[in-house]
N, C-alpha and C positions, 0 to 999 in steps of 0.2 A: 388239476386235471378235471376237465368238464365231462358231462355225461356222454357226449358224442364219442369221446376217446375211450370211454369205458361204459358202454351202454348196458342196461339191465334188460336181458332177453326174457321173453315169455315164449315157450315152445308150444306149438300147435301142430295138428296133423289133419289131413283131409283124405278121404277115400272116395274114389270115383269108380263105380261099377258100370263100365261101359259095354257097348255092343261087341267091341273087338278085344278090349283088354280091361283089366282093373289096375288102378294106379293108387299109390300111396305117396302123398306129398308131405314132407316135413318142412315147416317154416318157423322162423323166429320173428317175433314182433318186438320192436323197440321204438322208443321216442327219439326223433332226431333233435338237433339243437334248437329247432324252431317250434317244438311242441307238436309236431306231426308224427303220426304212427308210420313206421316203415316196416314193410313185410319183406323178409329176405328168405328166398328158397334155400333150404339146407340140403335136401336130398329128395330124389324121386325114384320110386321103384315101380316097374311096370311088368305085369304078368299077362301075356296074350292068351286069353282063354277062348275068345270068340263065341260068346253066348248068343249073339245075333244069328250066327250060322244055323243054330238049332231053332231058335224061336221064330225067326221070320220065315222058315220053311215048314217046320212041324208044329209050331204053336207052343212048344214047351222046351224046357231045358233038359238035355239028356242026363242020365245018371252019371256018366263019365265027367261031363262038364260041371255038374253039381258038386261032385267030389273034388274036382280041381279048385272050384270056387271056395269051398269050405277050407281046403288046405291052405290056399292063399290067404284067406281071411284070418286063419289061426296064426299064420306067419306074420301077417300085418299086426295082429294083436301083440305078438312078442316084440316086434320092432318098436311099436308104440311104447311098450313098457321100458324097453332098453333106452329109448330116447327121452324118457321121463317127461312126456308131454303133459300140459295142463288141461288140454281138452282136444276133442276131435269130432268131426262130422263125417257121415257117409251119405252118399247119394247114389241113385241108380238111374240109368237112362232107359229108354223105351224097351229094350230087350228084356230087362228084368221085370218091368211093370206089365208088359204084355204077355208074359209067360203064363200058361194055364196052371202051372205048378209053382 
């Protein structure tokens, strides 16, 4: 049996804190039979928080949406632990960067 039939996966996750929603993507990376890395999406979780609704109008994130973001990030942390990922990255778009708070 060669490696492509029984690949060795490395699990990773990515968090995107966007203007409309935050997303958690799980993916596996493995090497195909030609020595190329293959990225395979395993799961995607999306939580519509709409940070941009506050930031682009008022310049800051409301306490209500701040609380929702915190709860979602804590849930994402639990999911990352359950999936036993080897590493993860988080990035934020303009709504988060431009918020006064």
